[in-house]
Structures are given as C-alpha cells and as structure tokens.
C-alpha positions as CSV (number, residue, x, y, z in Angstrom):
1,S,53.8,81.6,152.5
2,D,53.7,78.5,150.2
3,R,57.0,77.3,151.7
4,L,55.6,77.4,155.2
5,A,52.5,75.5,154.1
6,I,54.7,72.8,152.6
7,E,56.9,72.6,155.8
8,Q,53.8,72.4,158.0
9,A,52.2,69.7,155.7
10,A,55.5,67.7,155.9
11,R,55.5,67.9,159.7
12,D,51.9,66.8,159.9
13,L,52.7,63.9,157.6
14,K,55.7,62.9,159.7
15,D,53.4,62.9,162.8
16,A,50.8,60.8,161.0
17,I,53.5,58.3,160.1
18,K,54.7,58.1,163.7
19,A,51.1,57.6,164.8
20,D,50.8,54.8,162.3
21,D,47.3,56.0,161.3
22,A,46.6,55.2,157.6
23,A,43.8,57.7,157.3
24,K,46.0,60.5,158.7
25,I,48.8,59.5,156.5
26,K,46.6,59.6,153.4
27,R,45.3,63.1,154.4
28,G,48.8,64.2,155.1
29,M,50.1,63.0,151.7
30,E,47.2,64.8,149.9
31,A,47.9,68.0,151.9
32,L,51.6,67.9,151.1
33,Q,50.9,67.3,147.4
34,Q,48.4,70.1,147.2
35,A,50.8,72.5,148.9
36,S,53.7,71.5,146.6
37,H,51.6,71.9,143.5
38,K,50.5,75.4,144.6
39,L,54.2,76.4,145.0
40,A,55.1,74.8,141.6
41,E,52.3,76.8,140.0
42,E,53.7,80.1,141.4
43,V,57.2,79.3,140.4
44,Y,56.0,78.5,136.8
45,K,54.0,81.7,136.6
46,K,56.9,83.8,137.8
47,A,59.2,82.1,135.2
48,Q,56.8,82.9,132.4
49,Q,56.3,86.5,133.4
50,K,60.0,87.4,133.3
51,P,60.7,89.8,130.4
52,G,62.8,88.2,127.7
53,A,62.5,84.8,129.4
54,G,63.5,82.4,126.6
55,G,64.5,78.8,126.6
56,R,62.5,75.7,127.1
57,G,61.1,76.4,130.6
58,P,62.4,75.2,133.9
59,E,65.1,73.0,132.4
60,G,66.9,76.1,130.9
61,P,67.7,77.4,127.5
62,E,68.1,75.2,124.5
63,E,71.5,74.2,123.3
64,P,72.6,75.9,120.1
65,A,72.0,74.0,117.0
66,E,75.6,74.3,115.9
67,K,78.7,74.4,118.1
68,P,80.8,77.5,118.0
69,A,83.8,77.5,115.6
70,G,87.0,76.2,117.0
71,K,85.7,73.3,118.9
72,D,86.7,70.2,117.0
73,D,85.3,66.8,118.2
74,K,87.0,65.0,115.3
75,V,83.7,63.9,113.8
76,V,84.0,62.6,110.3
77,D,80.9,62.5,108.1
78,A,81.3,59.4,106.0
79,E,79.4,56.7,104.2
80,F,80.2,53.0,104.4
81,K,79.3,49.9,102.6
82,V,78.8,46.5,104.4
83,E,80.7,43.8,102.6
84,D,80.3,40.2,103.4
85,D,83.6,38.3,103.9
86,K,82.0,34.9,103.1
87,P,82.9,33.3,99.7
C-alpha cells in the first residue's frame, strides 16, 4: 500500500542519513517525496468522489456567510469623522 511505501522510503532515508552519504540521502528524499505525493493524490481523488462532498476541499466546509440568529458579538456598524484637535 501507499502507506507502506512511505514508511519504507522513510526508513531508507534514515539509513542514508546514518551512512552520511549525500547521494543516498538525495535519492531517499526523492523517493519519500514521490511516495507521499502518490498518497496525497489518492486521498484527494477519494475526497472528490464522495457523493455530496461539498466544501472547499481538504480544509473542510466553508463557514456560513451569516452567523445564526441569537449570537450577538456586540458589533456596531457606525461611521466616524476624524476631527483635528489643533487650533
């Protein structure tokens, strides 16, 4: 599975870091990145295929434009005029 591929890539990268081999570290980083991207693609596809899946994507549904009645944040809509105190 994708999760196992990521875990294996992470182990390989740790081994490369311990060996202090720059080429192996670079290959390990690339392998881990590819494995994680593959998993992310699958998660995104599954999220898009859900029936009735609304919202903005992975972050969750959008907040309502207006707050429900009964919640008063004591916000006052007012206009003001800047007056200079200097004579």
